Structures are given as structure tokens and as C-alpha cells.
C-alpha positions as CSV (number, residue, x, y, z in Angstrom):
1,X,0.7,-3.4,-5.9
2,X,-2.2,-5.7,-5.2
3,X,-2.0,-5.0,-1.6
4,X,-3.0,-1.0,-2.3
5,X,-5.0,-2.7,-4.7
6,X,-7.0,-4.9,-2.0
7,X,-6.6,-2.5,0.5
8,X,-8.3,0.7,-1.5
9,X,-11.1,-2.3,-2.5
10,X,-11.7,-2.7,1.4
11,X,-11.8,1.0,1.9
12,X,-14.6,1.3,-0.7
13,X,-17.1,-1.2,0.3
14,X,-16.8,-0.4,4.5
15,X,-17.3,3.3,3.4
16,X,-20.0,2.2,0.6
17,X,-21.8,0.0,3.7
18,X,-21.1,1.9,6.2
19,X,-19.5,-0.8,8.4
20,X,-16.4,-1.8,10.2
21,X,-13.2,-3.4,9.0
22,X,-10.9,-5.0,11.2
23,X,-7.2,-6.0,9.7
24,X,-4.4,-7.1,11.4
25,X,-1.3,-5.4,9.5
26,X,2.1,-5.0,10.6
27,X,3.3,-3.2,7.4
28,X,2.4,0.2,9.1
29,X,2.7,2.6,5.9
30,X,-0.2,0.5,4.8
31,X,-1.6,0.6,7.9
32,X,-1.5,4.9,7.6
33,X,-2.3,4.8,3.8
34,X,-6.0,3.0,4.3
35,X,-6.8,2.6,7.7
36,X,-8.9,5.1,10.5
37,X,-8.3,3.6,13.6
38,X,-4.9,1.8,14.9
39,X,-4.3,-0.7,17.7
40,X,-0.7,-0.8,18.8
41,X,0.2,-3.6,21.1
42,X,2.7,-4.5,23.0
43,X,3.8,-7.6,25.8
44,X,-0.1,-8.9,24.5
45,X,-1.7,-5.2,26.2
46,X,-3.0,-2.3,24.5
47,X,-0.3,-0.1,24.0
48,X,-2.4,3.2,22.2
49,X,-5.2,3.6,20.6
50,X,-6.7,5.8,18.4
51,X,-7.2,7.5,15.1
52,X,-4.1,9.2,13.5
53,X,-3.0,10.9,16.5
54,X,-1.7,7.7,17.8
55,X,0.4,7.1,14.9
56,X,3.5,8.8,16.6
57,X,7.3,8.1,16.2
58,X,7.0,7.5,19.9
59,X,4.4,5.3,19.9
60,X,6.1,3.2,16.7
61,X,9.7,2.9,18.6
62,X,7.8,2.1,21.8
63,X,6.2,-1.0,20.3
64,X,8.6,-1.9,17.7
65,X,11.8,-0.6,19.3
66,X,13.3,1.1,16.0
67,X,13.5,4.9,15.5
68,X,11.9,6.1,13.0
69,X,10.8,9.5,11.3
70,X,7.1,10.3,9.4
71,X,7.6,12.7,6.9
72,X,4.6,13.6,4.1
73,X,5.4,12.4,0.5
74,X,2.5,14.0,-2.0
75,X,-0.2,14.7,1.1
76,X,0.1,11.5,2.4
77,X,2.4,10.6,5.8
78,X,5.2,7.7,5.3
79,X,6.8,6.2,8.3
80,X,10.6,5.9,7.3
81,X,12.7,3.0,9.7
82,X,16.4,4.0,11.1
83,X,17.3,0.8,12.2
84,X,21.1,1.8,13.1
85,X,19.1,4.0,15.3
86,X,18.8,2.7,19.1
87,X,16.0,3.1,21.1
88,X,15.6,3.3,24.8
89,X,12.7,3.3,26.7
90,X,11.6,4.6,29.9
91,X,10.9,1.3,32.2
92,X,8.6,3.0,33.9
93,X,6.9,4.6,31.2
94,X,6.4,0.9,29.7
95,X,5.1,0.0,32.9
96,X,2.4,3.0,33.1
97,X,1.8,2.7,29.4
98,X,2.9,6.1,29.0
99,X,4.6,7.5,25.8
100,X,8.4,6.5,26.4
101,X,11.9,8.3,26.6
102,X,13.7,8.8,23.6
103,X,17.7,9.3,24.2
104,X,20.3,9.9,22.0
């Protein structure tokens, strides 16, 4: 509850003052709810950057190496992890910083 309050206050201040706020947050559900832009880092490099369009299962799986689904709940995207499902990442795509290859 407190995290949501703090992030909402920060978002409101940023909007009110038309300013940029940078935060480091590993809770992707908080990030997707309160942030406008996202940077995925992998192996000390920028893997992906952008708006909501960059918050994809493919990017999350490549960076966090965990299978996820993104569902919508009451108009808000929610990231649901499935840690028991193994994620295969195509090594060539990884080197080229492209989307991973997911195999079931």
C-alpha cells in the first residue's frame, strides 16, 4: 500500500511540475502502473528501451529468464510470472540484442 502511495505522489509531482523522474524498481507491476518509459538492462547493457510497447513478455523473459503472461485487470496491465516454465533464449538473438526465441 505504501509503495503505491509514494509512487502516485511522485507521479503527480512530476506531472504537476512537468519534470522527469528516474527510479530504479524491480517490481515490474509497480513500474508498469506508474511509469511512462522503461529501460531493461541485461549484462550491464541496455537491452530494450521505450514506452509501454517495450513491456512485453519477450523482453521480460529475456532479461529475467522467467516465463510471464501480461493480462489486464480493471484496465491495468498485470505481469503474472510462471517460474516453473523454463525460458529458452536464442543465443544469437541475445548477442544481437534482439527479441529472444521462446520454445515450449
